[in-house]
C-alpha positions as CSV (number, residue, x, y, z in Angstrom):
1,X,178.9,90.8,69.0
2,X,175.6,92.7,69.6
3,X,174.5,90.7,73.0
4,X,175.1,92.2,75.8
5,X,175.8,89.4,78.4
6,X,175.6,90.1,82.1
7,X,177.7,88.0,83.3
8,X,180.2,89.5,81.0
9,X,180.0,92.8,82.7
10,X,182.9,94.0,85.0
11,X,182.9,93.2,88.5
12,X,181.3,96.4,90.1
13,X,182.9,98.6,92.8
14,X,182.2,101.3,95.1
15,X,181.1,104.9,93.3
16,X,183.4,107.0,95.4
17,X,185.2,108.1,91.8
18,X,182.5,110.9,91.4
19,X,182.7,112.1,94.8
20,X,186.3,112.3,94.9
21,X,186.1,114.1,91.4
22,X,183.2,116.5,92.6
23,X,185.3,117.4,95.6
24,X,188.7,118.2,93.2
25,X,186.9,120.4,91.1
26,X,185.1,122.6,93.7
27,X,188.5,122.7,95.3
28,X,190.3,123.7,91.7
29,X,187.3,126.3,91.4
30,X,187.8,127.6,94.9
31,X,191.5,128.2,94.1
32,X,190.7,129.7,90.9
33,X,188.4,132.4,92.8
34,X,191.2,133.1,95.0
35,X,193.5,133.6,92.4
36,X,190.8,136.0,90.4
37,X,190.2,137.5,93.7
38,X,193.5,139.2,94.4
39,X,193.5,140.7,91.0
40,X,190.2,140.6,88.9
41,X,191.3,143.3,85.9
42,X,194.4,141.4,85.3
43,X,193.4,137.4,85.7
44,X,189.5,137.5,85.0
45,X,190.3,135.2,81.4
46,X,191.4,132.8,83.5
47,X,187.9,131.4,85.2
48,X,186.1,130.1,81.7
49,X,189.6,127.9,80.8
50,X,189.5,126.5,84.8
51,X,185.7,125.9,84.8
52,X,185.7,123.9,81.5
53,X,188.4,122.0,82.1
54,X,186.8,121.0,86.1
55,X,183.6,120.1,84.1
56,X,185.9,117.8,81.8
57,X,187.4,116.1,84.7
58,X,184.0,115.7,86.4
59,X,182.7,114.2,83.0
60,X,185.7,111.8,82.5
61,X,186.0,110.5,86.1
62,X,182.2,109.8,86.0
63,X,182.0,108.3,82.6
64,X,185.0,106.1,82.2
65,X,183.9,103.3,84.6
66,X,180.7,102.9,82.8
67,X,181.8,102.5,79.5
68,X,184.4,99.5,80.6
69,X,182.5,96.6,79.5
70,X,182.9,92.8,77.9
71,X,181.0,91.5,75.2
72,X,181.1,87.9,73.7
73,X,180.2,86.5,70.4
74,X,181.2,83.6,68.4
75,X,184.0,85.2,66.9
76,X,185.8,86.5,70.1
77,X,185.5,89.2,72.7
78,X,185.1,92.9,72.6
79,X,186.5,94.8,75.4
80,X,184.9,98.3,75.3
81,X,187.1,101.1,77.2
82,X,186.2,105.1,77.3
83,X,188.7,105.4,74.4
84,X,187.4,102.6,72.0
85,X,187.2,98.9,71.4
86,X,189.7,96.1,71.5
87,X,188.9,92.6,69.6
88,X,190.6,89.2,70.4
89,X,189.7,86.7,68.4
90,X,188.7,83.2,69.3
91,X,191.9,81.6,68.2
92,X,194.2,84.2,69.5
93,X,193.4,82.6,72.9
94,X,195.7,80.0,74.1
95,X,194.7,79.8,77.7
96,X,192.5,81.2,80.0
97,X,192.7,80.5,83.8
98,X,191.2,82.1,87.3
99,X,193.4,84.2,88.9
100,X,193.6,86.7,92.1
101,X,195.3,89.8,90.9
102,X,196.4,92.8,92.2
103,X,197.2,95.3,89.7
104,X,200.9,96.4,90.9
105,X,203.1,98.9,88.8
106,X,201.5,100.8,86.3
107,X,203.4,101.0,83.2
108,X,201.4,103.0,81.2
109,X,197.5,103.3,81.0
110,X,194.6,105.1,83.1
111,X,194.1,104.3,87.0
112,X,190.6,106.1,88.4
113,X,188.4,104.7,91.0
114,X,186.5,101.6,89.0
115,X,188.3,102.4,86.1
116,X,191.9,100.5,85.7
117,X,193.1,100.2,81.7
118,X,196.6,99.8,81.0
119,X,200.0,97.8,81.0
120,X,200.5,97.1,84.7
121,X,203.6,94.5,86.3
122,X,202.5,92.3,89.1
123,X,203.1,88.8,89.8
124,X,201.5,87.5,86.8
125,X,204.2,89.1,85.1
126,X,203.0,92.4,82.5
127,X,199.5,92.1,81.5
128,X,197.3,94.5,80.1
129,X,194.5,95.3,82.4
130,X,190.9,95.9,81.4
131,X,189.3,95.9,85.1
132,X,187.6,98.0,87.6
133,X,189.3,96.9,90.7
134,X,192.8,97.3,91.7
135,X,192.8,93.8,93.2
136,X,190.3,90.6,93.3
137,X,189.1,87.5,90.9
138,X,189.8,88.3,87.6
139,X,190.7,86.1,84.5
140,X,193.8,86.0,82.7
141,X,193.7,85.5,79.1
142,X,196.7,84.3,77.4
143,X,196.9,85.3,73.6
144,X,199.2,83.4,70.8
145,X,201.2,86.3,70.7
146,X,202.7,85.6,74.3
147,X,200.6,89.1,75.5
148,X,198.4,88.8,78.6
149,X,195.3,89.9,79.1
150,X,193.6,90.8,82.8
151,X,189.4,90.9,82.5
152,X,187.2,90.9,85.6
153,X,184.1,89.6,84.4
154,X,181.1,89.3,86.9
155,X,180.7,85.4,86.2
156,X,183.5,84.3,84.5
157,X,182.4,80.7,83.4
158,X,179.4,82.0,81.7
159,X,181.1,85.1,80.2
160,X,183.6,82.7,77.8
161,X,181.4,79.8,77.6
162,X,180.3,81.1,74.1
163,X,184.1,81.4,73.1
164,X,184.3,77.5,74.1
165,X,187.0,78.3,76.2
166,X,187.5,76.4,79.6
167,X,189.0,78.0,82.5
168,X,191.6,76.6,84.2
169,X,191.6,76.9,87.8
170,X,194.8,79.0,89.6
171,X,197.5,77.7,90.3
172,X,198.9,79.6,93.0
């Protein structure tokens, strides 16, 4: 499962996330400095935790989308996220079909610009999504455990070819 296949990389989205994180960081730093200007002697200790927290926020928003990816091997599909990996064995995939998705309501997970990982409820039902875009073309994997996984590789056919999984066309 060490082979990197460009067809299995998630569909790219715009790079607005870093700009938004930087703007948020600068706004929070401005608020922190404004509060400190009111009473420096009492509140100076707030500066370091706020700056460290802002730096971590910018790093997470910048790094999370680049960590999302899919690797295919003969045994199955490995989905990489910021927090770790998820293995899907070849024998556990009951069906795979191309879909046009819209994430819908987030039940739990992380939604950042270019990084949407978690459980969502939409017209496909309850799905575990590992995608970069909130809507677009994707692949719905139905597992033998009745769980549904949503991924959005650049080239679905070439990505899932090593697994021997045939993609069904979307019915709706």
